[in-house]
C-alpha positions, 0 to 999 in steps of 0.5 A: 522781418521786424518785431511786428511781423512785417517784412522789411525790404532792404535796398542793398547792392548785395540783395540778390533775388531768388532765382526764377524756376528756369534758373534752377537747372543752372550749374553752380559750384558750392564752396566753403571758406577755410583760409581760402575758398574750397570747392566741395561740389558742382550741382544745379542751383535748385539742389544747391539752394537746398544744400545751403538751407541744410548747412545753415540749419546745421550751423554751417555756412556754404557759398554758391558761385557760378561755375565760371567764377573762381572766388580764389581769383579775386 
């Protein structure tokens, strides 16, 4: 959102749309980064998004990855 209150849409290859309702039950792994990726929890995407917002409001940063993707492998 810019200073006029209008939403700006970015054309970025990293832009990932919010998941559809049917994706909310997909399993993900929640990670944090501390000199390497550390898995902290497996849960459903809907719950993980809530955890992400709670972490952000607490000044923390977590990352969500599909369960079959290990960020330490790349």
